[in-house]
C-alpha positions in Angstrom: -53.1 174.0 80.9 -51.0 175.5 83.7 -50.5 172.1 85.3 -49.5 170.6 81.9 -47.0 173.4 81.3 -45.7 172.9 84.8 -45.3 169.2 84.3 -43.6 169.7 80.9 -41.2 172.1 82.5 -40.5 169.6 85.3 -40.0 166.9 82.8 -37.6 169.1 80.7 -35.7 169.9 83.9 -35.5 166.2 84.9 -34.4 165.3 81.4 -31.8 168.0 81.4 -30.5 166.8 84.8 -30.5 163.2 83.6 -28.5 164.2 80.5 -26.1 166.2 82.6 -25.7 163.3 85.0 -25.3 160.9 82.1 -22.6 163.1 80.7 -20.9 163.2 84.1 -21.1 159.5 84.4 -19.6 159.0 81.0 -16.8 161.5 81.8 -16.1 159.7 85.0 -16.0 156.3 83.3 -13.6 157.7 80.7 -11.4 159.2 83.4 -11.4 155.9 85.3 -10.5 154.1 82.1 -7.6 156.5 81.4 -6.4 156.1 85.0 -6.5 152.3 84.6 -4.5 152.5 81.4 -1.9 154.8 83.0 -1.6 152.4 85.9 -1.3 149.4 83.6 1.4 151.2 81.6 3.2 152.0 84.8 3.0 148.4 85.9 4.4 147.3 82.5 7.2 149.8 82.7 8.0 148.6 86.3 7.9 144.9 85.1 10.2 145.7 82.2 12.6 147.6 84.5 12.6 144.6 86.9 13.3 142.2 84.1 16.1 144.4 82.8 17.6 144.6 86.3 17.4 140.8 86.6 19.1 140.4 83.2 21.9 142.7 84.3 22.2 140.9 87.6 22.4 137.5 85.8 25.0 138.9 83.4 27.1 140.2 86.3 26.8 136.9 88.1 27.9 135.0 85.0 30.8 137.4 84.5 31.8 136.9 88.2 31.6 133.1 87.8 33.7 133.2 84.6 36.3 135.4 86.4 36.3 133.0 89.5 36.7 129.9 87.2 39.5 131.6 85.3 41.3 132.4 88.6 40.8 128.8 89.8 42.2 127.5 86.5 45.2 129.8 86.7 45.8 128.7 90.3 45.6 125.0 89.3 48.0 125.6 86.4 50.4 127.3 88.8 50.3 124.5 91.3 50.7 121.9 88.5 53.8 123.8 87.2 55.3 123.9 90.8 54.6 120.2 91.3 56.2 119.4 87.9 59.2 121.6 88.8 59.5 119.8 92.2 59.3 116.4 90.5 61.9 117.4 88.0 64.2 118.5 90.9 63.7 115.2 92.6 64.5 113.3 89.5 67.6 115.4 88.9 68.7 114.7 92.5 68.1 111.0 92.0 69.9 110.9 88.7 72.8 112.9 90.3 72.9 110.4 93.2 72.9 107.5 90.8 75.7 108.9 88.6 77.9 109.7 91.6 77.6 106.1 92.8 79.1 104.8 89.6 
């Protein structure tokens, strides 16, 4: 009887320890899961931030390209006007020379 009681007490102790360890394991698993979820959320936030920065960079590059193209067009237009003015002056000189000969 004493041996049976002792074995029952040991069994109860082992069951209690197993239950406690099982609870600890479950708690650890839940904590690991929460940590993984936090890390995944942080990665998603970092990825979104990176994409946002890339969009802003692409927008700035496009704006710079538009500005550069506009400046080039204005420069071409200025040169075209100067060339047209020079051709007009040449024509006026030729016309003047032709009219003086007559």
